[in-house]
C-alpha positions in Angstrom: 35.2 -36.9 -10.7 33.3 -33.7 -11.1 30.3 -35.8 -13.0 30.1 -38.3 -10.2 30.4 -35.6 -7.9 27.5 -33.8 -9.3 25.5 -36.9 -10.1 25.7 -37.5 -6.2 24.9 -34.3 -5.2 22.0 -34.2 -7.7 20.5 -38.0 -6.5 21.4 -37.0 -2.7 18.7 -33.7 -3.5 16.4 -35.6 -5.1 16.2 -38.1 -2.4 16.1 -35.2 0.6 13.2 -33.6 -1.8 11.3 -37.0 -2.2 11.5 -37.4 1.8 10.5 -34.2 2.3 7.3 -34.8 0.0 6.4 -37.9 1.7 6.5 -36.5 5.2 4.3 -33.7 4.6 1.6 -35.9 3.0 2.1 -38.5 5.8 1.5 -35.7 8.4 -1.5 -34.2 6.3 -3.2 -37.9 6.1 -3.1 -38.5 9.5 -6.3 -38.8 11.4 -5.9 -35.8 13.7 -5.1 -34.0 10.5 -8.4 -35.0 8.5 -10.4 -34.2 11.3 -8.9 -31.0 11.8 -9.4 -30.1 8.0 -12.9 -31.2 7.8 -13.6 -29.2 11.0 -12.0 -26.1 9.2 -14.1 -26.5 6.1 -17.2 -27.2 8.1 -17.0 -24.0 10.1 -16.0 -21.7 6.8 -19.2 -23.6 5.2 -21.2 -22.7 8.2 -20.1 -18.9 8.1 -20.7 -19.0 3.9 -24.3 -20.3 4.9 -25.1 -17.7 7.2 -23.9 -14.8 5.0 -25.7 -16.3 2.2 -29.2 -16.5 4.3 -28.4 -12.8 5.8 -28.2 -11.8 2.2 -31.6 -13.6 1.4 -33.1 -11.9 4.3 -31.8 -8.5 3.1 -33.3 -9.4 -0.6 -36.4 -10.4 1.1 -36.8 -7.4 2.9 -36.1 -5.2 -0.1 -37.9 -6.9 -2.7 -41.3 -6.8 -0.4 -41.1 -3.0 0.3 -41.0 -2.8 -3.7 -44.2 -4.9 -4.2 -45.8 -2.8 -1.3 -44.7 0.5 -2.9 -45.9 -0.7 -6.6 -49.4 -2.1 -5.3 -49.8 1.0 -2.9 -49.4 -1.2 0.5 -46.5 0.9 1.7 -48.9 3.8 3.3 -48.6 4.2 7.2 -51.3 2.4 9.3 -52.6 6.4 10.3 -54.0 6.3 6.6 -55.9 3.5 6.8 -57.3 2.6 10.6 -60.3 1.2 9.1 -58.6 -1.7 7.6 -58.7 -4.8 9.6 -55.7 -7.1 9.9 -54.7 -9.5 7.4 -56.4 -12.9 8.4 -55.4 -16.2 7.3 -57.6 -19.1 6.2 -56.5 -23.0 6.6 -56.7 -25.1 3.6 -60.1 -26.9 3.8 -59.2 -30.4 4.5 -61.2 -33.6 3.7 -61.2 -35.8 6.8 -63.3 -38.7 5.2 -61.3 -41.3 3.6 -62.1 -41.7 -0.2 -62.3 -45.1 -1.7 -62.2 -44.9 -5.6 -65.3 -46.8 -6.8 -64.4 -48.1 -10.0 
């Protein structure tokens, strides 16, 4: 008698456990739930990307200051008033279409 009762209770508990697991999985796989999960992951990834970009900018500024110090370019503008502003030169481009003569 106790054996039958034990197996009956064990089977009922296993059925409740399995039903609960299946219901949770079904709720997790609904389109609304999947969309919400994807949106959460996208927001999280955006925050991480923003933090990474901030770290990169900070590192770039630190490294630029180190290089300026090493090259002696970190002097204030008052010490070198005669130096002109840096110029950017464009890349000379060939506007003619060249054909290979073979």
